C-alpha positions, 0 to 999 in steps of 0.5 A: 841839454838832453843831447849833451847828457846822452852823448856824455853817457855814450862817451863815458861807456866808451872809455871802458869798452875800447880800452886797449883795443887799438894798441900799436896803431898810429894814433893819427891813423886811428883819428883819420879813420874815425873821422873818415867813417863819420864823414861817410855816415853824414855824406848822404844827408849833405845838401849844400844848395843853400850853403854859401861858399864862405860858410862851407869853407868856415865849417871845414876850418872849424872841423879841422880845428875842433876834430883834426887839431884836437886829435893831433894835440890829444895824441901828442900828449900821451907821449909825455903823460900817463893815462890818468894824467890825461884824464885829469887835465881834460877837466879845464875845457869848461873854462875855455868854452866860457872864455871863447864864448866871451871873446866871440861876444865881446864881453865877460859873463861872470856867471858863465865863468863861475859855472865853468869854475864849479864844473872844473872843481867838481871834476877835480874832486872826482878824479883827484888822487894827488898831483902827478909828478912833473905834471906841468910839462910839454904833455900838459901844454899839448893837452890844453891845446886839444881842450882849447881846439875842442872848446873853440870848435863848439862855440864857433859852430854855434856862432856860425850856424846861428846866422844860417837857415840850414839844418845841422845834418845837411852841412855836418859832413863838412866838419868831418871833411875838415878833420880828415884833411887835418889828420890824414896827411899826418898819417900818410907822413908817418907811413902808417896806412900800411897798418890797415892790412894788419887790423884784426877783426876786433880792432876793425869793429872797434874802429867802426864803433868809434867812427860811426857812433862815438865820433860820427853820431856823438860829435853831431849830437854834441854840436846839435845840443850845443846850439840849444843851450847857453854857454854856461850849460855848454861849458859845464856839460863838457865835464859831465862825462867824467863822473859818468865815466867813473860810475861806469868803470865801477858799475859795469867794469868792476873797477874800484872807485872813490864813491865819496869823491864821486858824490861830492864832485857830482853835486858840484857839477849839478850845482853849476848847472843850477846857476844857469841864467834865464837868457842865453 
């Protein structure tokens, strides 16, 4: 749980820190650079001597879905939604985590689903400012695709690694390799690699931050923490970054926030965490 909370806090801080820094760059290029830098971070720790070939291939595929396809769908949603709508419609990830977990296990866990539902309700209260017009459009569907990919990747990684006697750091570069393989060809198709020579020093520093910390270390920390909690806690934790991000926006960046909504929504999220069962 500690790792999930720590990563959520870093991501919450990152929302305000990187706002507007990468305007004008192809989002697929940004995603490919982030994942390539993350790959470089974990490449020195890679050791595949005890990793079966099928497991290695499975991890590459999981990374392509959890990171590569997730970024592709997430990016596509911005063509149809405002930034606030994107933030609002990411809150459904806990439900997908609970449902994907149940599909892997072959049974329905009512308590996990209830925890996920409370997490969605709490996050809705934190963010809700009226239902956006034309919200259930193509952008909404793209974003749910992104949420589902990220949820699937978390659960699939836990299921795959529970059968292996491998340290996470030894094989995690394979997930980033999958993400690069899923995003770099799209960036190449767009012809956006030429933008590399046009990066400002500020944009370069932002990309290094995103690739090494917000993507590299944080995605590792998230999946590492995911293996050490039950599916209900993992589902709820996917929305912890939302009240944390709102709090950071008000405290660090001076934005006006609805304090009452923040408190009520946070209480619901904490209540969801308290419903965790004793066994995974």
